[in-house]
C-alpha positions in Angstrom: -2.2 -8.7 -2.6 -4.4 -6.1 -1.0 -7.0 -7.1 1.5 -9.8 -5.9 -0.7 -9.3 -9.0 -2.8 -10.1 -11.1 0.3 -13.8 -11.7 -0.3 -16.3 -14.3 0.9 -16.4 -15.6 -2.7 -12.6 -16.1 -2.7 -12.8 -18.0 0.6 -15.6 -20.2 -0.8 -13.4 -20.9 -3.8 -10.6 -21.8 -1.5 -12.9 -24.1 0.5 -14.1 -25.8 -2.7 -10.5 -26.4 -3.9 -9.7 -27.7 -0.4 -12.5 -30.3 -0.7 -11.5 -31.3 -4.2 -7.9 -31.8 -3.1 -9.0 -34.3 -0.5 -9.6 -32.2 2.6 -7.5 -30.7 5.3 -5.3 -33.7 6.2 -4.5 -34.5 2.6 -3.7 -30.9 1.8 -1.5 -30.5 4.8 0.6 -33.5 3.6 0.7 -32.1 0.0 1.8 -28.7 1.2 4.5 -30.3 3.3 5.7 -32.4 0.4 5.6 -29.6 -2.2 7.0 -26.7 -0.1 8.4 -28.2 3.1 6.0 -25.9 4.9 4.4 -27.4 8.1 0.9 -26.4 9.0 -2.1 -27.7 10.6 -5.6 -28.4 9.4 -6.6 -25.5 11.7 -4.6 -23.1 9.6 -6.6 -24.1 6.5 -9.9 -23.8 8.4 -8.9 -20.3 9.6 -8.1 -19.2 6.0 -11.3 -20.7 4.7 -13.4 -19.1 7.4 -11.8 -15.7 7.2 -10.2 -15.9 10.7 -6.7 -15.6 9.1 -5.4 -13.6 6.2 -5.8 -15.3 2.8 -2.7 -17.2 1.7 -2.3 -16.7 -2.0 0.5 -19.2 -2.3 -1.7 -21.9 -0.8 -4.6 -21.0 -3.1 -2.3 -21.3 -6.1 -0.9 -24.6 -4.9 -4.5 -25.9 -4.4 -5.3 -24.9 -7.9 -2.3 -26.8 -9.2 -3.2 -29.9 -7.2 -6.8 -29.9 -8.4 -6.0 -28.9 -11.9 -8.6 -26.1 -11.9 -7.7 -22.4 -11.7 -10.7 -20.3 -10.5 -8.5 -17.9 -8.4 -6.1 -17.2 -11.3 -9.1 -16.9 -13.7 -10.6 -14.2 -11.5 -7.4 -12.3 -11.2 -6.7 -12.6 -15.0 -10.2 -11.3 -15.7 -9.5 -8.2 -13.7 -6.2 -7.8 -15.6 -7.9 -8.2 -18.9 -10.5 -5.6 -18.0 -7.7 -3.1 -17.0 -5.7 -3.9 -20.2 -8.8 -3.3 -22.3 -8.8 0.4 -21.4 -7.5 2.9 -23.8 -4.4 5.0 -22.9 -6.7 8.1 -22.7 -9.1 6.3 -20.3 -6.2 5.3 -18.0 -4.8 8.9 -18.0 -8.3 10.3 -17.4 -8.8 8.0 -14.4 -5.4 8.9 -13.0 -6.2 12.6 -13.4 -9.5 12.3 -11.7 -7.8 10.5 -8.7 -5.2 13.3 -8.4 -7.6 16.1 -8.9 -9.9 14.5 -6.3 -7.3 15.0 -3.6 -7.2 18.8 -4.1 -10.5 19.9 -2.6 -9.9 18.1 0.7 -6.4 19.7 0.8 -7.9 23.1 0.3 -10.5 22.6 3.0 -7.9 21.3 5.3 -5.7 24.4 4.7 -8.6 26.8 5.2 -9.7 25.1 8.4 -6.3 24.5 10.0 -4.0 27.0 8.4 -1.8 24.1 7.4 -1.5 24.3 3.6 1.2 21.6 3.3 -1.2 19.0 1.9 -2.3 21.5 -0.8 1.3 22.3 -1.6 1.7 18.6 -2.3 -1.6 17.8 -3.9 -2.1 20.9 -5.9 0.9 20.5 -8.2 0.2 16.8 -8.6 -3.4 17.6 -9.6 -2.2 20.2 -12.0 0.3 17.9 -13.6 -2.2 15.1 -14.0 -4.7 17.5 -15.5 -2.1 18.9 -17.9 -1.2 15.4 -19.0 -4.8 14.6 -19.6 -5.3 17.8 -21.6 -2.2 17.0 -23.7 -3.5 13.5 -24.4 -7.0 14.8 -25.3 -5.4 17.3 -27.8 -3.4 14.4 -29.4 -6.5 12.3 -29.6 -8.5 15.2 -31.2 -5.7 15.8 -33.7 -5.8 12.2 -34.7 -9.5 12.3 -35.2 -9.4 15.6 -37.2 -6.5 14.3 -39.3 
């Protein structure tokens, strides 16, 4: 998972699951029993406090131990939001991302004489825009019958 998922709310959820599972010593024993992985209570504290990268496997194991699934519910809600988008919306967002790279590449080329980024980003932006235009035409044809 990308670090942008590692929020204070996620760490608070982890801390809550840790408490519900019986605290550090109990969780260390459960993790050892379930996975064979040895760790200290300090590792759990570092994850909880943000001093160590979030450990998704431990989070999911804690959910299983406690029988509550707030981490997975959060991730599933994000997936459901993304899945609720229409194909046209997904293509439009992709096109906007690709097109958005072009101006910076143009300015970079003008300022430095190095147009390599534009030679990469330009065709990608054009292809994404063409795909979007084709999808819009199809959608319009469906509306107009």
